[in-house]
C-alpha positions in Angstrom: -40.8 -132.8 -43.2 -38.4 -130.9 -45.4 -40.0 -128.6 -48.1 -41.0 -130.4 -51.1 -39.6 -133.8 -50.2 -40.3 -136.3 -52.7 -42.4 -139.4 -51.5 -40.5 -141.8 -53.5 -37.0 -142.6 -52.6 -34.2 -142.2 -55.1 -34.0 -145.4 -57.4 -37.2 -146.9 -55.9 -39.4 -149.0 -58.2 -42.2 -147.1 -60.0 -45.5 -148.6 -59.8 -47.8 -149.4 -63.1 -50.8 -147.6 -61.6 -52.7 -145.7 -64.0 -53.8 -142.2 -64.1 -56.1 -140.6 -66.5 -54.5 -137.7 -68.4 -56.5 -135.2 -70.5 -53.4 -134.0 -72.5 -49.6 -133.6 -72.5 -48.2 -130.6 -74.4 -45.2 -128.4 -74.7 -45.7 -124.7 -74.6 -45.0 -121.5 -72.7 -46.3 -120.8 -69.2 -49.1 -118.2 -69.9 -49.9 -117.2 -66.1 -48.2 -116.4 -62.8 -44.7 -115.7 -61.8 -43.2 -117.9 -64.4 -45.1 -116.3 -67.5 -43.1 -117.0 -70.8 -41.1 -120.0 -69.4 -41.2 -122.9 -71.9 -42.8 -125.8 -69.9 -44.5 -129.1 -70.4 -47.9 -129.3 -69.2 -49.5 -132.6 -67.8 -53.1 -132.1 -67.5 -54.8 -134.7 -65.4 -58.6 -135.6 -66.0 -61.0 -135.2 -62.9 -61.9 -132.2 -60.5 -63.5 -132.0 -57.3 -65.0 -128.5 -58.2 -67.2 -127.2 -61.1 -66.3 -123.7 -61.6 -68.9 -121.8 -63.8 -66.4 -120.0 -66.0 -63.9 -123.3 -66.2 -61.9 -123.1 -69.3 -61.0 -126.8 -69.4 -64.4 -128.6 -69.2 -62.8 -131.6 -70.8 -60.5 -132.1 -67.8 -63.2 -131.0 -65.3 -66.9 -130.9 -66.1 -66.7 -133.9 -68.5 -63.5 -135.6 -67.6 -61.6 -137.5 -70.8 -58.4 -138.7 -71.8 -56.0 -141.6 -71.8 -55.2 -144.0 -69.1 -51.4 -144.0 -68.7 -48.9 -145.3 -66.2 -46.5 -143.0 -64.5 -43.4 -144.4 -66.7 -45.5 -143.7 -69.8 -46.1 -140.3 -68.5 -42.6 -139.6 -67.7 -41.3 -140.8 -71.0 -43.8 -138.5 -72.8 -42.4 -135.6 -70.8 -38.9 -136.3 -71.1 -39.0 -136.4 -74.8 -39.5 -132.6 -74.8 -36.1 -132.1 -73.1 -37.6 -129.2 -71.0 -36.9 -128.6 -67.4 -40.2 -126.9 -66.3 -42.9 -129.1 -65.6 -46.5 -128.0 -64.9 -48.8 -130.6 -63.3 -52.5 -129.1 -63.9 -55.9 -130.4 -64.4 -58.9 -130.5 -63.6 -57.5 -130.7 -60.1 -54.2 -132.8 -60.2 -54.3 -133.3 -56.6 -57.4 -135.7 -56.6 -55.4 -138.1 -58.8 -53.8 -140.8 -56.3 -50.8 -141.2 -58.6 -49.7 -137.6 -58.8 -47.4 -137.8 -55.6 -45.4 -140.6 -57.3 -45.3 -138.8 -60.6 -44.2 -135.6 -59.1 -41.6 -137.4 -57.3 -40.1 -139.3 -60.3 -40.1 -136.0 -62.3 -38.1 -134.2 -59.4 -35.6 -137.1 -59.3 -34.9 -136.6 -62.9 -34.0 -132.8 -62.4 -37.3 -131.3 -63.5 -38.7 -128.0 -61.9 -42.4 -129.0 -60.6 -45.2 -126.4 -60.7 -48.4 -127.7 -59.2 -51.6 -125.8 -60.2 -54.3 -126.5 -57.6 -57.4 -125.0 -56.1 -55.7 -125.9 -52.7 -58.8 -127.9 -51.4 -56.4 -131.1 -51.0 -53.5 -131.1 -48.5 -50.1 -131.4 -50.1 -48.9 -134.2 -47.7 -45.1 -133.6 -48.8 -45.6 -133.8 -52.4 -42.5 -133.0 -54.7 -43.0 -129.4 -55.7 -41.0 -126.2 -56.4 -43.9 -123.7 -57.0 -47.2 -124.3 -55.7 -49.6 -122.0 -57.7 -52.7 -122.0 -55.5 -55.8 -120.9 -57.0 -58.6 -120.6 -54.4 -62.0 -120.3 -56.0 -63.9 -117.1 -55.1 -67.9 -116.9 -55.1 -67.7 -115.8 -58.6 -66.9 -119.6 -59.5 -70.5 -120.5 -58.8 -71.3 -123.2 -61.3 -75.0 -121.8 -61.7 -78.2 -123.6 -61.6 -77.5 -125.5 -64.8 -75.0 -127.7 -62.9 -76.0 -131.3 -63.0 -77.2 -133.1 -59.9 -76.2 -131.5 -56.7 -72.6 -130.3 -58.0 -73.7 -126.7 -57.1 -74.0 -127.3 -53.3 -70.9 -129.6 -53.8 -68.9 -127.0 -55.4 -69.7 -124.4 -52.6 -69.0 -126.6 -49.8 -65.5 -127.7 -51.2 -64.1 -124.4 -53.1 -62.5 -122.7 -50.1 -60.6 -124.6 -47.2 -58.3 -121.9 -45.4 -56.5 -124.6 -43.4 -55.4 -126.5 -46.7 -54.1 -123.4 -48.2 -52.1 -122.6 -44.8 -50.6 -126.1 -45.1 -49.2 -125.4 -48.8 -48.1 -121.9 -47.8 -46.2 -123.4 -44.7 -44.4 -126.1 -46.9 -43.6 -124.6 -50.1 -42.8 -121.5 -52.2 -46.2 -120.4 -53.4 -48.1 -117.9 -55.6 -51.8 -117.0 -54.8 -53.6 -116.7 -58.2 -57.3 -115.3 -58.2 -59.5 -115.1 -61.0 -61.2 -111.8 -61.0 -64.5 -111.0 -62.7 -65.2 -107.7 -61.3 -64.0 -105.2 -58.9 -66.4 -106.4 -56.3 -64.2 -109.6 -56.0 -61.4 -107.6 -54.3 -62.9 -107.5 -50.7 -63.5 -111.3 -50.9 -59.8 -111.8 -51.6 -58.6 -109.5 -49.1 -60.9 -111.2 -46.4 -59.3 -114.6 -47.4 -55.9 -113.2 -47.1 -56.5 -111.9 -43.8 -58.2 -115.2 -42.4 -54.8 -117.1 -43.5 -52.8 -115.4 -40.6 -49.7 -115.6 -42.6 -47.3 -113.2 -44.0 -48.0 -113.2 -47.6 -46.0 -110.7 -49.6 -48.5 -108.7 -51.9 -46.1 -109.7 -55.0 -47.0 -113.1 -54.5 -50.7 -112.4 -54.8 -51.7 -112.6 -58.4 -54.9 -111.1 -59.9 -55.8 -112.5 -63.3 -59.0 -111.4 -65.4 -61.6 -114.0 -66.0 -62.4 -114.7 -69.6 -61.4 -116.9 -72.7 -62.0 -114.2 -75.3 -58.8 -111.8 -76.0 -61.0 -108.8 -76.4 -62.7 -109.4 -73.0 -59.3 -110.0 -71.4 -58.0 -106.7 -72.7 -61.0 -105.0 -71.3 -60.9 -106.4 -67.9 -57.0 -106.1 -67.8 -57.4 -102.3 -67.8 -59.2 -101.9 -64.6 -57.5 -104.9 -63.1 -54.0 -103.6 -63.7 -55.3 -100.2 -62.1 -56.5 -102.4 -59.0 -53.2 -104.2 -58.8 -51.3 -100.9 -58.9 -53.1 -99.5 -56.1 -53.1 -102.3 -53.9 -49.5 -103.8 -54.4 -50.8 -107.0 -56.0 -49.3 -108.5 -59.1 -51.1 -108.5 -62.4 -51.1 -111.7 -64.3 -52.0 -111.8 -67.9 -53.5 -115.0 -69.7 -50.8 -114.8 -72.4 -51.5 -118.2 -73.8 -54.9 -116.9 -74.9 -53.6 -113.7 -76.3 -51.2 -115.6 -78.4 -53.2 -118.9 -79.5 -56.6 -118.2 -78.3 -58.6 -120.5 -76.2 -57.4 -123.7 -77.9 -56.2 -127.1 -76.4 -52.6 -127.7 -76.2 -51.5 -124.3 -75.5 
């Protein structure tokens, strides 16, 4: 299948199935290779993981939002007259309607970034940049996680075969949330296990945290870590600019 081929043929009827959307907003991309690019974020509600440090619990731990059809979502996105669209979550790939949404947005000329933990195969979804964020052991939800979520999270959080399927089909960045220098060996082991040629500049290390002061402190040693190993440092620019607030 061609890279990023839409699943919906041009001009095909668009269904009226609904998807739960936590928020749609126009901001700038705060993370990754496209940091600083004005973008419209479509945040789906629902996630198959429960990261302990999740900064969008309203879309993951406690899913909420409006039930919208694909045409309604597209109309809201197009109102911003912005080329770059980011499909994010929660985990957008668990929503059955997201492939159709991505296809329609691509047909209308948008650049599509999909932010995913890479636990769900792409299956040909329309995508220009796959922002893969495999979850390290530092994402453990802790004993306070309800029910059996801690066990479910650990069983699901890392699927190398799915990561490879994304890498083989799309332009990708691998973005890791780093809480301490002890996370580096885990990242390196994962990269080695993928058995793929991954340019180090497409491996992004991002400090964990939602407080600007904490992020600045962690950024100092993380930037040095990136310098030593050739990886790319990724700030969390939206938190520096706006704080940990919704709609940014």
